[in-house]
N, C-alpha and C positions, 0 to 999 in steps of 0.2 A: 321805601327804598330797600330796607332789609329784607322785606318779602321778596323783592325782585332779585336780590343777591342770592337768596335761598333757592329760588326756582332756577336760577343760572347754574348754581352749583349742583343741584340734583340733576339737572339735564346733563351737565359734564360727566357726573358720576355714572349715569345710565349709559351715555356713549362709551364711557371706557369700559364698563361691564359687558356691553354688547360686543365691543371690539375683542375684549379678552375671550369671550364665549365663542366667538367666530374663529379666533386663533386656536383655541382648544379643540373645537370641532374639526378644523382642518388638520391639526397634528394627529388627532384621533383617527381620521381617514387615512392619513398617510401611514401611521403606524399599523392599521388594520392592513392596508395594502402590502406593507413590507412582510407583515406576518403571513399573508396569504402567499406572497411569493416564496418565503422561506419554506412554508408547508409544502408548496407545489415542487420546490426543488428537493426536499426531503422525500415526497412521494415519488418523484421521477428515479432517485437513487434507489429506493426501495423497490419500485416496480420493474427497473431495468438494471439489475446488478451485472457485473462482469461475470458472467457464467460460462463454463465450457461443457462439452458434451459429457453427460454422466453426472454433473452437478445437480444436487437437489435443493431447491429453494422453496421455502414455505414461510407463511406467517401465522402467528396466533394472536389472538386479542388478550386483553388483561385477565379474562376469565378462562384462558388457555383453550380456547375454541379455535380450530383451523379456519382461517378466512381465505387462504389462497395457497395453491401450490403449483408449480410450474408443470407442464404437461410432461416434459422429458423426465423431470425427477419422478413424478408419480409413476411413469412407466417403468423406471429403474426399480422401483419398490414393488412393482406389479399391481398398482392401484389405478383406478380411473379418477381423474381430479375432482369431477363432480360428486363423486361418492365420499370423498374426504372432507370437502368444504361444509362447514357446519358441524362437523364432529368433534369431540373433545379430543386433544392431542394425546392425553393418556389413555392407553387401551388401544390406540391405533398406531401412531408413529413412535410413541414412547411407552415404556412399561407403566402399568398402572400400579406403581408401588410407592409407598409413602416417602421412601428416601429419594426417588426420582422427583416426586412433587415438591418436596422440601428444597431440592436443588434449583428447580426452575422458579419457584417462589422467590428464593434468595437473589436469583439472577434478575428477576423482574424488579425487585426492590432495590438492587443496586443501580439498575438502569434509570429508576424513577429519580434516584437522588443524583446521579452524576452523568446520565445519558451517555455512557461510556459503550465502546465496542469490547466484546469479550470473545477471546479465541479459546476453544476447549474441545474436548473429545467427548462424543455422544454415541450411543448405541440406538439405531434406528430399527424398528421392526417391519419386515417385508409382509406383504399381504399373505404369504404362505406361512408366517409365523417365525421365519428364519430372521437372525439379527446380523446387522451390518455395523461395524465400527467405522465412524466418521470422524473427520477433523472438521470443526463447525465454527464459523464466524457468526457471532449473534449481535444484532444491533437493535436499538430502541426504534419503535415506530411512534412518531410524535403526532399529537392532534393540533387543533388550530390555536391553542394557547401553550404549544410547545411542551406539553406534558406527555410523558411516556404512556402510550395507550395499547402497547403490545410488543411483541419481538418478532424480528425476522431472522430466519435462519438460513445460511448458505453452507451446505455440507458436501464434503468431498470424501468419496470412498477410500479408506486405506485398509480395509479389511484384507485385501489381496495383494498389497503392495509387498514385493520380494524383499525389499530391504527391512519392512518393518517385521516381516516374519522372521528373517534371518538374524536381524540385530536391531533391537529397539533403540539402542544408542545412536545408530546411523540415521535414524528417522528424526530423533530429537535434535540432531545437529543441523537439520535442514531449516532454511528460511521459508515459511509457508507461502509467501507471496511470490518469490522468484524461484523457488526450489534449489536455490544455491546454499552453500554452507553458511552458517551464521558466524558472526565476528569472532567468537572464541574458538570455534572448530578451524576455521580458515587460518587463525593466528598459530594454532598447534600444528596444522599441517605445513605451514610455511617453514617453521622452526625445524621440523622433523626432516622435511624434503631438502633444506638448504644444507642441514649437517650431513646428510648422505652425499649430496653433490660435493660438499667440501672434502668429505673423506675420500672419495673415489675421483675426485677431480673431474666431475662431469660439468656438462653446460647446464646452467640454471638461469631462468629468467622470470621476470614478473611484468605484467601490464596492470594498470589501475585506471578505471574509468570513473571520474568524478561527476555526478549529475546534480550536485546541490542547487545550482542556479536555475537550471531548467525545471528542476522539480518545484522549487518555489514558485517560479513563474506559473507553472501549471496549476499548482495547487491554489494559488491566491487568484489567478486570472481565469480558470475554467472550474476545476473541482478536484477534490482529493481523489475520486475514483479514477479520473484521468491521469492524475499524477502517479498513482500507484500502478496503473496499467503501463504507463511510460517505463517504470522501473522494470516491469515484467518483460516488455518487448525488447528493451535495451539488454537485459539479461539473456534472452533468447539469441540475440545477435552474438553476444559473447560466448554463448554455449556453441553456436555454429561454427566459431572460429578457433575452437580449443584444439590444441595439439594432442597426440596420444598421450596418455599417462599425465593429464593435466587436470586441475582443479579450480573452481570458481566459487568465491564467497561474496557476501554483501557485509560491508563494513561501515559504521558510522551512518547506517540508514541509506546513504546515497552513493556509496563507493562500490564498484564491481572490481574485486581483486582477483586477477587471474594468475595462478601458479604454473609455470610452463617447465615442467621437468624435461631435461634434454635438449632444451632449445637455446640457440645462441642468441646474441644481441640483435643480429640482423632479423632473425625470425621473429623475435618479439617486436621489433620496429615495424615489419611488414604487418603483423597482426593488429598492431596498434592503429595504423593508418586504415586498414581495412575496416576495423570496428568503427572508427570515426565516420567513414563514408556510409556504411550501412545503417549505423545508429541514427544519423541525422536523416536519413530517408524515413526510417521506422517512426521516429518522433513527429516528422511533418504529416504522416499519415493519422495522427491523432488530432487533426485539426489545429496544429501548432505552425505558425508562420516560420519560414526558413531561418530568419535572423535568430528567433528565440529557440529554434530547434538546434542551433549550434552552440548553445551556451552550456557546453560540456567540456571539461579537460581531461585528456588522456595522456598518461606518461608511462614509460617503460624503462628497465634497466635490467642489468644482469650480474651475476656473481663475478666480481673482477679478479680476485686472487685469493691465495690462502689467507690473507690478512683480512679479507672482507667478512662481514657478519650479516646475519639476517636482520639484526636491528638497524645497521647501517643502510642496508637496502631500503628498508621501511622509511628510515629518515630522509634519504635521496628523494624518494617519490613524494613523500609529504611536503618537502620543501619546494618542489617543482609545483605541486598543486596549488599550495597556499599562495605562492607568488603569483601565479596565473589568475587565481580567483581574486586576489587583491587588485590586480590591474585590469580585471575583466577581459583577459586575453584568453580566447578559447581556441581549441584544436589540439594538436599533438605536441608535446614539449618533452624534452629530455636535456641532459647534459651535452648531447650532440649538437643541440641548437643554441647552447650557451644562453638558454632563458627566452629565446625568441620562438614563439608559437607558431606553427606551421599548420596550414590547412590542406595543403598539398604537398605530395613528395617532391 
């Protein structure tokens, strides 16, 4: 009897172990599948970056050998792509100097630890030996176990930028993604221009476009590349609707802040509605459905009187935006509407 019980017990143990092994094998297959999908997504982003004419995109492996360069980028530098692939990056695209090697080794080590994106300035060497100053986005290239296997470089030429030549500080005030002023620069410009308008009693208005919710939707539902591209296309819409002597900046990552010198309240209102209509169309073209493309809040205000201040202006617009985001009510909003968001004039 005891022997029979032992046999049954061992049989149950074997069945349990077999079931556990099958479960672990299935989990391993699923994990492997997920890893492959993640690697494929990373490869797609590395192979199809958001580039424009004149951008230089290339990759190096962990031994700093060039594994890819886009044809248009190679042409800008005077190279034939096939002649660069397989060559060491030092002595071809970068100076073959120890300081340059140390910098790139440090960058690779940082990416291995944190898998982070780095924005910096680099000097690329043309085929004729001339050097070009570039602003460069460097990203890690991941292998099948999500380890950094190399670096991808997306470089934009700034060597001939007039603003760079005339005043370095002007270039440093720019947001690289949208080419708008960064938050500190736009805040300083707002205070300066508001005080001038106050002193000479001139018309002065502002428009703010808040893209937080649509950015979150795209970054989580599609990818970060498309979310960043959305910021760029909406900033382009804002640029297209600027009045003369106006400025635009990016604030808190997802806000486009427009300073409209000499513009009255009605002008600001018209611009706000025009941006709303054109921005929704532009976002829809990024494979975003109309409902989610409308998840943006636009507000406007103007300098009211001599007792008004630029802090008060910012507070009014911040209050309108926060209230609308909290209620998930999207469109154009201002004190004219008493808190009611309008999609059409």
